[in-house]
N, C-alpha and C positions, 0 to 999 in steps of 0.2 A: 170622240168625236166632237163634242163642244169644245173642249181643248186644243184640239187642233186648229179648229175656228177662231177662238180668240189668239191664238200664238199667229195665225196667218193676219189678222186685224191688227193685231200689236206691230208686225213686221212692216205691215203697208203703211200705219201710220208713221211707223219710223221714219220710211222713207220718203214720206209727202212733208215730214218737218225739215225745214232747210237746216242744212249742219253750219254751227258755228266754228269758223275758223280760227284758231287759236295761233297767234305768233310762239315761236320756240321763246323759253328764257333768256337765252343767249342771240343777239344779234351775229348772225355768222354767213357773211357772202361766203358762198361756195364751201361751205362749213369751216370756214377760218376765222376765228374770233379776231376782230379787229382787221381784218384784211389780210392776217399774217403779222401783224405789227407786235413786238414785245411790250405786254403791258408794263413789265417790270422796269424797261428801259425809261417810261415815262416817269419815276419816281428818280431813278439813278442819274439817268443823264438829262433830263427835262424837255426830251424830245423823242417824237416819232422814230424808232428804229427798226426796221426790218428783221423779224424773227428767220430762222433758217429750219429747213425741213429735219436737219439732225438732231435740233433741240425741240420736241415737240412734246404735247401729250394731251388727252383726250381728259376735259372737264365739262361737265353740265351739256352733254351731249354736242359740243364744239370742240375744234382742233386748235389749241394755243400753239404759238411759235414765238421762239425766244433766240436772243443774239447769243446767248453763250449756254452752257449748262449750268453756271452760279445761277444766272436769272431762272432758269427751269426750277433749279431745286428750290428758289425762295419761293416761286410761285407754289411749289408742291407742297411746302411748308405751311402756307397761308394764302391760299388763294383768293379770300375776300380780303385780303389786305391790298392786293395789286388788281384785281377784278375791275373794269370799269363799271360805275353805277348804273342802275336800270338795264343790266343784261347788254349793255353795250350801245345799245339803243340810243338815240338823240335826248339827252339830258333837258333839252329845252321844251321837244315835243312831248315829253313824260310830263313836264310841268303844266304844260296844256290840255293834258289828259289825252295822248294818241301816242304812236310810235313811230319812228320815222329811222331811214339808215343814218349812218355817220362817216365822217371823213376821218381817218386815222391822224389829220396833222388839225382839226378843229380839237383841239382836246383844253381842258383847265384840271390842274390838280387843285383842289381846293381843300384846306384843314385835311390832309393826308387821304383825301379821295380823288380818284380819277373819273373825270367827268368827260364824255364826247359830244360834240354836235354833229347836226347833219351839214354843216358847211361854216367856214371860216365867219362868212357875212352872220348867221344863226349865231356863232359864238357872241360875236360882238353884241348881239340882244341879250343874250345868257349873262355875259357879264356885267350887264348893267343894275342887275340885282341876285347876283347869285345867292344869298342867302334866301330871298323871297322865292328864288324858283326851286332851290331845293324843297321848302317847305312845302312848295305847292306839289310838286313831283314825289314827295315822299308821301304826301295825301292822296294821289292819285293811283302810286305804282303799288301792285302791281295789275290793277284793273284796265288798263290798257290792251295788256297782252290776249284779254279774252274778248275784245271787243270785236 
């Protein structure tokens, strides 16, 4: 009887505690990473290119789309090389200790890594001190996902 009471009390205490909402590790609007844009194209073409449903795969709980089978295969071989930093969340926001969504056209490829920002205006702030912002984001990440 005592065990049942303890279990009931523990269950009620757990319900009374506020749940901590964690952000998923990959920013995926409608389950699409980078809103359906091809992460490999940022490196190969230097611009955002929409991916195709015909060339997609699941990785880290999100659907990634690619503009070609070759790009999908390149990503499959080495996803960390092509995936945006900070899970595709805004790199500037990560440098400030929080998460924010991103605009696929607000990007920077710096030293072989893809960084996305909330908007082109925020990308302008990001570009004023990319190394400093990266250092700050690296120090914070992934803590903002747990806030």
